[in-house]
N, C-alpha and C positions, 0 to 999 in steps of 0.2 A: 845455476839456471839451466845450463846443459844437460846437466843429469836429469833434473825434472822433466825438462822439455823432451827428452828421449822416451818418456814414458806416456805422454799425453796422446791418448787415443781411447776410443770407446770400447769399454770392455776391461780397461786396466783397473786394478784396484788402487783405492786411495792410498792405502798402505804401500803399494809399490812405488808410487810417487815419492812418499814421504821417505821411504828406506833408501831411494836412489839419491835423493838430496842429502840426507844424512850420511850415506856411504862416501859420497865425493867429499863431504867435509871431513869425515874421518881419515881420508886418505892423505890429507894434509894436516892432520893433527889438530882439528877445530870441532870435532863432534861434541866434545865437552862444553863448548860455547855457544851450542845451538839450543837453546832452552824452549822453543816454542814449535808452532807448526811450520810447514813448508808452503801453505797457501790454502785457499778455500774458494767457495764458489762466489759468484757476483751476481746481485740481483737487486731485489726491493729493500731488503733488510741487510745488516752488516754485523758479523759476517753470517754466510749461510752455506748449506751443503752444496757440494760436496765439501769434505774436510780432509785435508792432507796432514793428518796427525797419527801418531803412534797408537796402534790398535784400532785404526779405522775399519769399519766393516763395509763402507761404501766402494762403489765402483762407478766409473765414469761412463756417461751414455752421450751419444750424439745430440748437439745442441747445448750441452753445459758450457757455461761461460765462467772461467775460473781465473784466480790470479795465482802465480807463483811468487812468493816474497820470503825466501829465506833470509835469515838474519844471523848474524855471528856478533856476540858481544862479549869482550874480555875485560874483566875488573881492573880498574886502574889504567886502563888504555883507552877504551872506547868500543864502538860498534858500528855496524853496518847494515842496513836491509836493502835488498835490491828487489825490485818488482817489474814484472811484465804481466799483461793480460792476454787471454787466449780464448778462442771458440774451439771446443773439442769436436772433432769430426770422427767419422768411422774409420779413417785411415791415418790420422794424426791430428794436426791442430793447426789453426790459422792465428798467428799472433795479431792481437787486436792493437797494442802499443808498440809503437816502434822508436821509441826514443833510445839514445845511445847511452849505455852505461859504461862509464869511465871515470878514472881518478884524476884526469887532466882538465 
């Protein structure tokens, strides 16, 4: 989550957000267990642009409301997907969901 959050600001490419999340997972040997997107826009339909996916051509603009929801799935063990929602601003983001993410 922190890797994706570090990229959330207007002007950042969606590809950069995805790459940051994937890189953080690669650093701990889990990139091969990350089979989908890192998040997407929130609005009227589900899902909607912008999309944090490999080969994305979009960029963030002020006012985008997005979710980061990276997931890791290991065959024979299980998986986890975590999520927070954000408002993208010119200089960063405002987290809209403030629940605690913990395993305890």
